[in-house]
N, C-alpha and C positions, 0 to 999 in steps of 0.2 A: 453531145451528138444527137442529131435528129431522129426520131424513130423511123421515119421513113428512109432515110440512110442507112440506119443500122440494119433493118430489114432487108433492104436491097443489097447491101454488102454480103448479108448471110446468105440470100438466096443464089447470089452471083458465085458465091464460091463452094456451091453444093456441087459434087461429082455428078457428071451428066448420066453416068451409067449406074449409079447406085438405086438401090431400092430404098425410100424412105420407110420409117417406122413414124406411126402418127398415133398420138394419145390425147384423149378429151376427157374431160369431166365437168362436173358441176356440184355444188352442195349448196346448201342453207342452214343456217342457225337460227333459232329463236332464243334470246335471251330475255332477261329481266332488267339489263342496263349494258351499256358499252364502255369499257374500261380498256384504255390504251396506256400501255407501259404503268400501270398502276394509277392512271388519272381517270376517274369516272368523267366520261364525255356527255353520255346521256343516262340520267337516272330513270328512264321508263322503258316499256317493252320495246324491243328493237327486233328487225328481221335483217339478217347479214348473209345475202346469196354471194356465191362466188362461182366463177367458171374459169376453164384454162383450156389451152390446146398447145400441145407440144409436137414438133417434127424433127426428126433425128435421122440423119443420113450420114455414114461413115463416120467421121470423128466430129461433125458439127451438129449442134443441137439450137432449134429456134422455138421460144416459147412466147406465148401472150397469155395473160391472165386478167381478171378483173373481180373486183371486190366492192361490196357497197354495204351501206349502213342506212336503213330505213327505220325512222321513227314510226311506231304505230299507234302512238296516242298525241293528243294535243299537250304541249307543254304548258303548264302553270307558271305563274309568276315567280315561284319559289324553287321551280324546277331547273335541271340543268338539260340543256338540248343545244343542237346545232342549227335546228331551223328557226328557233325565236318562239317567243311566248305566244301561245294559240295557235300554232302550226305544227303540221306532222308532215311527213313523207321523206323523200329521199335528203339524207343530210350529208353522206360523203359518197363518192365514187372515186376509186383507185383504178387505173390501168396500168398494166406494165408489159415492157416488151424486152427480152433478154436474148444473147446470143451466147453460146459456147462452144468451146473447141477442146477436145482431149488432145494433150501432148503428151504421150507417155502415160506416167500415172497421175498428171496433174490436170485439172479441168480448170481452163481459163474462162472467165464469164464477164460479160460487160452487158449493162441495161440501162433503161430509161423507165422512168414511173412518172404518172402525171396524177397528182391528188386535187380532188375538186371538192370544195366544202360548199354546201348550198345554204347560205345563211339566211337570215330574216331581212326583209326588203329595206328596213331601218339601216342596214349595214350594207347596202348596194348590191345585194345580191350573191352570187357565187364569187368565191374567191379559189383561184388556181395556184398550185405550186409544182414545179416540177423537179426531179433530180435525176442525175446519171450514177452510175456505180459500178466500178470494176471489182472483181472478185477473183481470187483463186484458192482452190482447194487441190489437195494432194490425198489420193486414194491410199490409206493403209491397211493392208488384209493381215490379218493376224495368222501366224502360222501354227496350226494345231498339230499335235501329235499325240498318237495314242501310246498310253503306257500299256505295256502287256497285263494280261488279266489271267490270273489262275483260275483254272476251272476244277471243281471238286467234285 
């Protein structure tokens, strides 16, 4: 599903009289390497900024987020990196759009992610990959009970 279509459907299904809750944030990490699922992608210093925005109205949520990997030093011939030998800068940019709806205790979510890898010029520049994903989660609240306590 196209991200513009996903966002349009989410906005059209918002109740007209509801008040929306908005949350936003940003963060950044500086690390000595970039490891993805146990695989080292960059073995030098990296900056990994991220930002997100979420809107909730009634039982509908719309969220947008982005994450990046910026290589902070030029890669040598023996180094691992996404930019290529002798280059530094933006190595990867991921953008994500999701819409979710609460149905009873279940949360149904669908989304779209675009991954962009900024390789070296010898490999024809940036490569892009997209993915769509559905998800469902069910909220489980543990019941707590208090056992009587004896006071002495």
